[in-house]
C-alpha positions in Angstrom: 137.6 74.8 174.7 138.3 73.5 171.1 140.6 70.6 170.5 142.4 72.3 167.6 144.5 69.3 166.5 141.6 67.0 166.4 139.5 69.7 164.5 142.3 70.2 162.0 142.6 66.4 161.4 138.9 66.3 160.7 138.7 69.3 158.5 141.8 68.5 156.4 141.2 64.7 156.3 144.4 63.9 158.1 145.5 61.5 160.8 145.7 63.0 164.3 149.3 62.2 164.7 150.2 63.8 161.3 148.7 67.0 162.6 150.3 66.8 166.0 153.8 66.0 164.6 153.6 68.8 162.0 152.5 71.3 164.6 155.3 70.1 166.9 157.8 70.7 164.1 156.5 74.2 163.5 156.7 75.0 167.3 160.3 73.9 167.2 161.0 76.5 164.4 161.1 74.1 161.4 160.2 75.8 158.2 157.6 74.2 155.8 160.1 73.5 153.0 162.4 71.7 155.5 159.4 69.7 157.0 158.1 68.7 153.6 161.5 67.5 152.3 163.3 66.1 155.3 160.7 65.1 157.9 158.4 63.0 155.8 158.7 60.2 158.1 157.0 62.2 160.9 154.3 63.7 158.8 153.7 60.7 156.6 154.6 62.4 153.3 152.6 65.6 153.8 153.5 68.0 151.0 154.0 71.8 151.1 150.5 72.5 150.0 149.1 70.4 152.9 151.5 71.9 155.3 150.7 75.5 154.5 147.0 74.7 154.6 147.5 73.1 158.1 149.5 76.2 159.2 147.0 78.8 157.9 144.0 77.0 159.5 145.9 76.4 162.8 146.6 80.1 162.9 143.0 81.0 162.2 141.6 78.6 164.8 144.2 79.9 167.4 143.1 83.4 166.8 139.4 82.4 167.3 140.3 80.7 170.6 142.1 83.9 171.7 139.0 85.9 170.8 136.7 83.4 172.6 138.6 83.9 175.8 138.2 87.8 175.5 134.4 87.4 174.7 133.8 85.0 177.6 135.6 87.3 180.0 133.6 90.3 178.8 130.2 88.5 179.0 131.2 87.0 182.3 132.1 90.4 183.8 128.5 91.4 182.8 127.1 88.7 184.7 125.2 87.3 181.6 127.2 84.2 180.7 125.0 81.2 180.8 126.1 77.6 180.4 124.3 77.4 177.0 125.8 80.6 175.7 129.2 79.4 176.8 128.7 76.1 174.9 127.7 78.0 171.8 130.7 80.3 172.0 133.2 77.5 172.6 131.7 75.6 169.6 132.3 78.5 167.0 134.7 77.7 164.2 134.1 80.9 162.1 134.7 84.5 163.2 131.4 85.8 161.9 129.5 83.2 163.9 131.4 84.2 167.0 130.9 87.9 166.5 127.2 87.4 166.0 126.9 85.6 169.4 128.8 88.4 171.1 126.8 91.2 169.4 124.1 91.6 172.1 126.8 91.9 174.8 129.3 94.0 173.0 129.7 97.5 174.6 127.8 99.8 172.4 127.8 103.5 171.8 124.8 105.4 173.1 122.1 103.9 170.8 118.4 104.8 170.4 117.6 101.6 172.6 120.1 102.8 175.3 118.4 106.2 175.3 115.0 104.5 175.6 116.3 102.5 178.5 117.5 105.6 180.2 114.0 107.0 179.9 112.7 104.0 181.8 110.9 102.4 178.7 112.4 98.9 179.1 109.3 97.7 181.3 107.0 98.8 178.4 109.1 96.9 175.9 108.9 93.8 178.0 105.2 94.3 178.5 104.7 94.5 174.8 106.9 91.5 174.3 104.7 89.5 176.7 101.7 90.3 174.4 103.4 88.7 171.5 101.7 85.4 171.9 99.4 83.4 169.5 96.1 83.8 171.4 97.1 86.7 173.8 94.5 89.2 175.1 94.0 92.4 173.2 95.4 95.3 175.3 95.3 98.9 174.1 99.0 99.8 173.6 98.4 103.4 173.8 96.7 103.2 177.2 99.6 101.2 178.7 102.2 103.5 177.0 100.5 106.6 178.5 101.7 105.3 182.0 105.3 106.2 180.9 104.8 109.8 179.8 107.2 111.9 181.9 108.3 115.4 181.0 111.1 114.8 183.5 112.5 111.8 181.6 111.8 113.3 178.1 108.8 111.0 177.2 106.3 113.6 175.9 103.5 111.3 174.8 102.3 107.7 174.6 103.5 107.7 171.0 107.1 108.7 172.1 106.9 105.8 174.8 105.9 103.4 172.0 108.7 104.5 169.7 111.2 104.0 172.6 109.9 100.5 173.4 110.0 99.7 169.6 113.8 100.8 169.6 114.6 98.5 172.5 112.9 95.5 170.8 114.4 96.3 167.4 117.9 96.2 168.8 117.1 92.8 170.5 115.9 91.5 167.0 119.0 92.9 165.2 121.3 91.2 167.7 120.0 87.8 167.3 122.7 85.5 165.9 120.4 83.0 164.2 118.6 85.8 162.4 121.8 87.4 161.2 123.3 84.0 160.0 120.2 83.2 158.0 119.9 86.6 156.3 123.6 86.7 155.6 123.3 83.4 153.8 120.1 84.6 152.0 122.0 87.6 150.6 124.7 85.2 149.5 122.4 82.9 147.7 119.7 85.2 146.4 121.3 88.6 146.2 122.5 90.2 143.0 125.5 92.6 142.4 124.2 95.5 140.3 126.6 98.2 139.3 126.1 101.5 137.3 128.4 104.1 135.8 128.1 107.7 137.1 126.6 108.9 133.8 126.7 112.6 134.6 130.5 112.5 135.0 131.3 109.6 132.6 129.3 109.6 129.3 129.0 106.2 127.5 132.2 105.0 126.0 134.5 107.3 128.0 135.6 104.8 130.7 137.6 101.6 131.0 134.7 100.1 132.9 132.1 100.1 130.1 131.1 96.5 130.7 130.0 97.5 134.1 127.7 100.4 133.0 124.5 98.2 133.7 126.1 95.1 135.1 124.3 92.4 137.0 125.8 89.1 138.6 124.5 86.7 141.3 126.3 87.4 144.5 127.1 83.6 145.0 128.4 83.2 141.3 130.2 86.5 140.6 133.6 85.9 139.1 136.5 87.2 141.2 137.9 89.4 138.5 134.5 91.0 138.1 134.1 91.8 141.8 137.8 93.2 141.9 136.9 95.4 138.9 133.8 96.7 140.7 135.8 97.5 143.7 138.4 99.3 141.6 135.8 101.3 139.7 134.1 102.3 143.0 137.4 103.3 144.6 138.3 105.5 141.4 134.8 107.2 141.6 133.6 106.0 138.3 131.0 103.6 139.3 128.8 102.4 142.3 127.6 99.0 143.0 125.2 97.4 145.5 123.4 94.2 146.4 119.9 94.0 145.3 117.5 91.4 146.9 113.8 90.8 147.5 113.0 93.1 150.4 109.6 91.6 150.9 111.1 88.1 151.3 113.5 89.3 153.9 110.8 91.1 155.9 108.4 88.2 155.5 111.1 85.8 157.0 111.7 88.2 160.0 108.0 88.5 160.6 107.6 84.7 160.6 110.3 84.4 163.1 109.4 87.3 165.4 105.7 87.7 165.3 103.2 85.3 166.9 100.3 87.6 167.9 97.2 87.7 165.8 95.7 91.0 167.1 96.0 93.6 164.2 97.1 96.5 166.4 100.0 94.7 168.2 100.8 92.8 164.9 101.1 96.2 163.0 103.4 97.5 165.9 105.6 94.5 165.5 105.8 94.6 161.7 106.9 98.3 161.9 109.4 97.3 164.6 110.8 94.3 162.6 111.1 96.5 159.4 113.1 99.2 161.4 115.2 96.5 162.9 116.3 95.3 159.5 116.6 98.6 157.7 118.2 100.6 160.5 120.3 98.0 162.3 120.9 95.0 160.2 120.9 95.7 156.5 124.1 97.8 156.2 126.3 95.5 158.4 125.0 92.3 156.8 125.5 93.5 153.2 128.9 94.7 154.4 129.7 91.2 155.8 128.6 89.6 152.5 130.7 91.9 150.3 133.7 91.4 152.7 133.2 87.6 152.4 133.0 87.7 148.5 135.9 90.1 148.3 138.0 87.8 150.5 137.1 84.9 148.2 138.0 86.9 145.1 141.3 87.9 146.7 142.2 84.3 147.6 141.3 83.1 144.1 143.2 85.9 142.4 146.2 85.4 144.7 146.2 81.8 143.7 146.6 82.8 140.0 149.4 85.2 140.9 151.2 82.4 142.9 150.9 80.0 139.8 152.2 82.7 137.4 155.1 83.7 139.8 156.0 80.0 140.3 156.2 79.4 136.5 158.3 82.5 136.0 160.7 81.9 138.9 161.1 78.2 137.8 161.6 79.2 134.1 164.7 77.2 132.8 167.8 79.2 133.0 169.5 79.7 129.7 172.7 78.9 131.3 175.8 80.7 132.5 177.0 82.1 129.2 178.4 85.6 128.3 175.3 87.7 127.6 174.3 90.7 125.8 171.4 92.4 127.5 169.4 95.0 125.5 166.7 97.3 127.1 164.8 98.6 124.1 163.7 102.1 123.4 162.9 104.6 120.6 163.7 108.3 121.6 166.2 107.4 124.3 167.8 104.6 122.4 168.5 100.9 123.4 170.6 100.4 126.5 173.1 97.5 125.9 175.0 95.8 128.7 177.6 93.0 128.5 177.7 90.4 131.2 180.2 87.5 131.7 179.1 83.9 132.3 178.6 84.6 136.0 176.4 87.7 135.4 179.3 90.2 136.3 178.9 93.4 134.5 181.7 94.3 131.9 180.6 97.1 129.6 177.8 99.2 128.7 176.7 101.6 125.7 173.5 103.1 124.3 172.7 102.5 120.7 170.0 104.2 118.5 169.0 101.7 115.8 165.5 103.2 115.3 166.5 106.8 114.2 168.5 107.8 111.2 170.2 105.3 108.8 173.7 106.4 110.0 172.7 105.8 113.7 171.3 102.3 112.8 174.5 101.4 111.0 176.6 102.6 113.9 174.3 100.5 116.3 174.9 97.4 114.2 178.7 97.9 114.4 178.5 98.3 118.1 176.5 95.0 118.5 179.0 93.2 116.3 181.9 94.4 118.2 180.5 93.4 121.6 179.4 89.9 120.3 182.9 89.2 118.8 185.0 90.7 121.7 183.1 88.9 124.5 182.2 85.7 122.6 178.6 86.3 123.4 176.4 83.3 123.7 173.1 84.9 124.6 171.3 88.0 123.7 168.4 89.1 126.0 165.9 91.6 124.7 163.4 93.2 127.0 159.8 93.0 126.1 158.9 96.6 126.6 158.6 99.6 124.3 160.2 99.1 120.9 160.9 95.4 121.6 159.5 94.1 118.4 161.5 96.6 116.3 164.6 96.0 118.4 164.2 92.2 118.0 164.1 92.7 114.2 167.2 94.9 114.2 169.2 92.3 116.2 168.0 89.5 113.8 169.4 91.6 110.8 172.6 92.1 112.6 173.0 88.4 113.3 172.3 87.4 109.6 175.8 88.5 108.7 177.6 86.7 111.5 178.9 83.2 111.4 178.7 82.5 115.1 175.1 83.5 116.1 174.3 83.9 119.8 170.8 82.7 120.9 168.4 85.6 120.9 165.5 85.5 123.6 162.7 88.0 124.4 162.8 88.5 128.2 159.9 89.7 130.4 161.2 92.9 132.0 158.4 93.6 134.3 159.8 95.2 137.5 163.2 95.8 136.0 162.7 99.5 136.3 161.7 99.2 139.9 164.7 97.2 140.8 167.1 99.6 138.9 165.9 102.4 141.1 165.9 100.4 144.4 168.3 100.7 147.3 169.6 97.2 146.5 170.5 98.1 142.9 172.2 101.2 144.2 174.3 99.1 146.7 175.1 96.6 143.9 176.0 99.1 141.3 176.6 102.5 143.0 178.4 104.1 140.0 175.9 103.0 137.3 172.9 104.9 135.9 169.4 103.3 136.6 169.1 102.5 132.8 172.2 100.5 132.9 171.0 98.6 136.1 167.7 97.8 134.2 169.6 96.3 131.3 171.8 94.3 133.6 168.7 92.9 135.3 167.2 91.9 132.0 170.4 89.9 131.1 170.6 88.2 134.4 166.9 87.2 134.2 167.8 85.1 131.1 170.9 83.6 132.7 169.2 82.6 136.0 165.6 83.8 136.4 165.2 82.7 140.0 168.5 84.3 141.3 167.6 87.6 139.7 163.9 87.8 140.3 164.2 87.3 144.0 165.7 90.8 144.2 162.3 92.3 143.2 159.1 92.5 145.1 156.9 89.9 143.7 154.0 92.4 143.2 156.1 94.3 140.9 157.0 91.4 138.4 153.6 91.5 136.7 152.2 88.2 137.5 148.5 89.0 137.3 145.8 91.6 137.0 144.3 93.5 140.0 147.4 92.9 142.3 146.7 96.3 143.7 143.0 95.6 144.5 143.5 92.5 146.6 144.4 92.3 150.3 148.0 93.5 150.2 148.9 91.8 153.4 147.6 88.5 152.2 149.2 89.0 148.8 152.6 89.6 150.1 152.4 86.6 152.4 151.4 84.2 149.7 153.9 85.5 147.1 156.7 85.4 149.7 155.7 81.9 150.5 155.9 81.0 146.6 159.4 82.5 146.4 160.4 80.7 149.5 159.1 77.4 148.0 160.8 77.9 144.7 164.2 78.8 146.1 164.2 75.8 148.4 162.9 73.6 145.6 165.9 74.4 143.4 168.5 75.0 146.2 171.2 77.7 146.2 174.9 77.6 145.3 176.6 78.9 148.3 179.6 80.3 146.2 177.3 82.2 143.8 174.1 83.1 145.7 173.4 86.8 146.4 172.3 87.6 150.1 168.7 88.3 148.6 168.6 84.8 147.4 170.0 83.3 150.5 167.3 85.1 152.6 164.7 82.8 151.3 166.6 79.6 152.2 165.0 77.6 155.1 166.3 78.7 158.4 168.3 81.7 157.0 167.4 85.2 158.2 168.4 88.4 156.3 171.2 89.1 158.8 172.7 85.5 158.5 172.4 85.8 154.7 174.4 88.9 154.7 176.9 87.3 157.2 177.3 84.3 154.7 178.3 86.7 151.8 180.7 88.6 154.1 182.3 85.3 155.1 182.6 84.1 151.6 184.2 87.4 150.5 186.7 87.2 153.4 187.6 83.6 153.4 187.1 82.4 149.8 184.7 79.8 148.4 182.9 77.2 150.5 184.4 73.8 150.2 181.9 72.0 152.3 178.6 72.8 153.9 179.9 72.4 157.5 181.9 75.7 156.9 178.4 77.4 157.4 178.8 76.7 161.2 181.6 79.2 161.2 179.3 82.0 159.8 178.4 84.4 162.7 174.9 84.0 164.0 174.3 80.7 162.0 173.9 78.2 164.9 173.2 74.4 164.8 169.5 75.0 164.5 169.8 77.2 161.5 172.3 74.9 160.1 169.9 71.9 160.4 167.2 73.8 158.5 169.5 75.2 155.8 172.2 72.7 155.1 170.1 70.5 152.8 169.2 73.4 150.5 172.7 74.7 150.2 175.3 73.3 147.9 178.6 74.3 146.2 180.6 74.1 143.1 184.0 72.2 143.5 186.0 72.0 140.3 183.6 71.0 137.6 181.3 68.9 139.9 178.0 70.7 140.5 176.3 70.1 143.8 172.8 68.6 144.1 170.5 68.7 146.9 170.7 65.3 148.8 168.5 64.1 151.7 169.7 65.6 154.9 170.8 63.4 157.8 172.0 64.4 161.2 175.2 62.5 160.8 176.4 63.1 157.4 176.5 66.4 155.5 179.2 67.6 153.1 
């Protein structure tokens, strides 16, 4: 079977011992942030990107090896496993290639070929196959086929017998791995995506997909966002798209591979059979494979963009722990204003209506001034949603007449409404309305973006287009990895971190994160990291993984992440 570590070393341009050591660490339960930061001597400075690529490819190859075992067992039980076939299967590195090899032996439903075999027509198919030689003798096909006519078996005529034989041969052609691989590559290289709007239902100028009304793009070169838009338009029933290709070129290739006989009658039989093999048995699945491959590529490229945008957002410089006035703008329902202290603790709330009558605007200005002076506000966070520009102008007017002017910042409020209605927000602020919770979230995002944004599903933060069109399982995996990477890059303050933030720390599970918060509430602030060992369910292994990413504030000395050693941890 495949030597996976050796294969990974070759593919990823790594030394074998780097791969072996990294895989050993993963098997021991080490997280990628931990290995990247504290086990550099074993991996020779492999970074997070290299480690994640290694882990992803290892998982892929492991899945293939498991699939190979299933396939080899299945073919072996059929008594059809040859040494040559076994070698081909064991050498496979891609799932498509593996499934192509298995296709002729995969248990099938009752196909036309299976029905023809039940009618006893396989000998006829083999006979015709024997005629497919360059200088073979001319044999009247109808005369041979007439021998298989049988009312009992349901073969009514020589023509019926020839059709059944053609079905058997067509299935054999359609199941050939080398033909499928070539045609799949041909469609990738030469195919063209073509889309059309359903004009009867959507006249010109009435849809958001107008650029795709008569759209064309080479399959190989289509931009990820274009393919995702096509998929969305098709899912919404507005457009349809397909892959167009040179049908004659495809059939010509198949004929060149499958037809050797020169006699016109037998050649015509084979031409019809090959055409049927492609159109009925190969075309739909091959085009589906190509679309799936391009869709996966589009998903991966789009998710990379989401990852980059999310990382930039999570690692935005915090404005600092200062008393903050958070404003969630609005026209008709007014602006929701929440006051937070320097630790993000909620203090007071009031709705103001600066965008209505002059009297209401003046009253709103008085409220803002009162809050700023009473709480010595240092930061004002204004959400960037509806009425944000008008609210920003209003706040600027209020600040003009004040001597001590807080710093005013426009804050991305994507996902704030989702957080405010979540179970988590309900647990954190059970007595507050959802509108108040949303304003609090906006303020905390300015104080410490990372600590607040980890409370929200990354898909809801608005980090890219088409996030609902890509593979949702893959999107969640990659965005969760990005959050984990950012949290461990920055580290957490044991005495301030929420359980949601702690969950992303290397080695800490949601249960342990909750236990850390409970321990802190019952026993006071952490004075050193070894106190973590007193937290229920946080054992030595979890401590080894987490300790280097956890710090604490003692007096006015802010912790920093230091290289972890077995012997000395604060």
